[in-house]
KEKE-3310 file (N, C-alpha, C; in steps of 0.2 Angstrom, whole numbers, plus 5000, padded with zeros to 4 digits):
npx = (4775:4782:4788:4799:4805:4808:4818:4828:4832:4836:4847:4855:4858:4866:4877:4881:4886:4896:4904:4908:4914:4925:4931:4936:4944:4954:4968:4975:4972:4962:4954:4947:4939:4931:4924:4917:4909:4901:4894:4888:4879:4871:4866:4859:4849:4842:4838:4829:4819:4815:4810:4799:4790:4789:4782:4771:4765:4762:4751)
npy = (5043:5039:5046:5041:5036:5048:5053:5043:5044:5058:5056:5047:5056:5065:5057:5054:5066:5069:5059:5063:5076:5071:5063:5073:5080:5071:5061:5047:5031:5035:5043:5034:5028:5039:5040:5027:5029:5039:5031:5022:5030:5034:5022:5017:5027:5025:5011:5013:5021:5011:5001:5007:5008:4995:4990:4998:4993:4980:4980)
npz = (4806:4821:4837:4841:4830:4823:4832:4831:4818:4818:4827:4819:4809:4815:4819:4806:4802:4811:4808:4795:4797:4805:4796:4787:4795:4798:4795:4786:4793:4802:4794:4786:4796:4799:4787:4788:4799:4794:4784:4792:4799:4789:4784:4795:4796:4784:4787:4798:4792:4783:4792:4798:4786:4783:4795:4794:4782:4786:4793)
capx = (4781:4782:4793:4806:4808:4811:4823:4834:4834:4840:4853:4859:4861:4871:4882:4884:4889:4902:4909:4911:4919:4931:4935:4939:4950:4959:4972:4977:4967:4956:4949:4942:4935:4926:4919:4913:4904:4896:4891:4884:4874:4866:4863:4855:4843:4838:4835:4824:4813:4812:4806:4793:4786:4787:4777:4764:4763:4760:4744)
capy = (5040:5040:5051:5037:5035:5054:5053:5039:5047:5064:5054:5045:5061:5068:5052:5054:5073:5069:5055:5068:5081:5067:5061:5079:5083:5066:5058:5040:5026:5038:5045:5028:5027:5044:5038:5022:5032:5042:5026:5019:5034:5034:5016:5017:5031:5021:5006:5016:5022:5004:4998:5011:5007:4988:4990:5001:4988:4974:4981)
capz = (4810:4828:4839:4842:4823:4822:4836:4829:4812:4819:4830:4814:4805:4819:4818:4800:4801:4815:4803:4789:4800:4807:4790:4784:4799:4800:4789:4787:4794:4805:4789:4785:4802:4798:4782:4790:4804:4790:4781:4797:4801:4783:4783:4801:4795:4779:4790:4802:4788:4781:4797:4798:4781:4784:4800:4791:4777:4789:4796)
cpx = (4780:4788:4800:4809:4812:4818:4829:4836:4838:4847:4858:4862:4866:4878:4886:4888:4896:4907:4912:4916:4926:4935:4939:4945:4955:4963:4974:4971:4961:4951:4944:4937:4929:4921:4915:4908:4899:4891:4886:4878:4868:4862:4858:4848:4839:4834:4829:4818:4810:4808:4799:4788:4784:4782:4770:4761:4760:4753:4739)
cpy = (5043:5044:5047:5036:5042:5055:5049:5042:5054:5061:5051:5050:5065:5064:5053:5061:5072:5065:5059:5073:5077:5065:5067:5081:5078:5065:5051:5036:5029:5041:5040:5027:5033:5042:5032:5024:5035:5037:5023:5023:5034:5028:5015:5021:5027:5015:5008:5017:5016:5001:5001:5009:4999:4987:4993:4996:4982:4974:4982)
cpz = (4817:4831:4840:4835:4821:4826:4833:4822:4813:4822:4824:4810:4809:4819:4812:4799:4805:4811:4798:4792:4802:4801:4786:4788:4800:4793:4791:4788:4798:4800:4787:4790:4801:4793:4784:4795:4800:4787:4786:4799:4795:4783:4789:4799:4790:4782:4795:4798:4785:4786:4798:4793:4781:4789:4798:4786:4780:4792:4791)
residu = (MET:ASN:ALA:SER:SER:PHE:PHE:PHE:ILE:ALA:LEU:SER:ALA:ILE:ILE:ALA:LEU:VAL:GLY:LEU:PHE:ALA:ALA:ALA:ALA:ALA:SER:GLY:TYR:LEU:GLN:PHE:PHE:GLY:PHE:GLY:LEU:MET:LEU:PHE:GLY:VAL:ALA:PHE:ALA:PHE:THR:THR:VAL:LYS:ARG:HIS:TYR:ASP:ALA:ALA:HIS:SER:HIS)
# end
């Protein structure tokens, strides 16, 4: 993996953690926003890893 992949995986991990902390601290609809942010961070990290392996497989 190149440096940009590591950067975006680390960024998505930070986004997921912020989402978890937001969901833990909030109540009501903001709690769902925190869970959505966490899901977005996890999905973005998996997509970044998938793009890496798709690019490696195409060569």
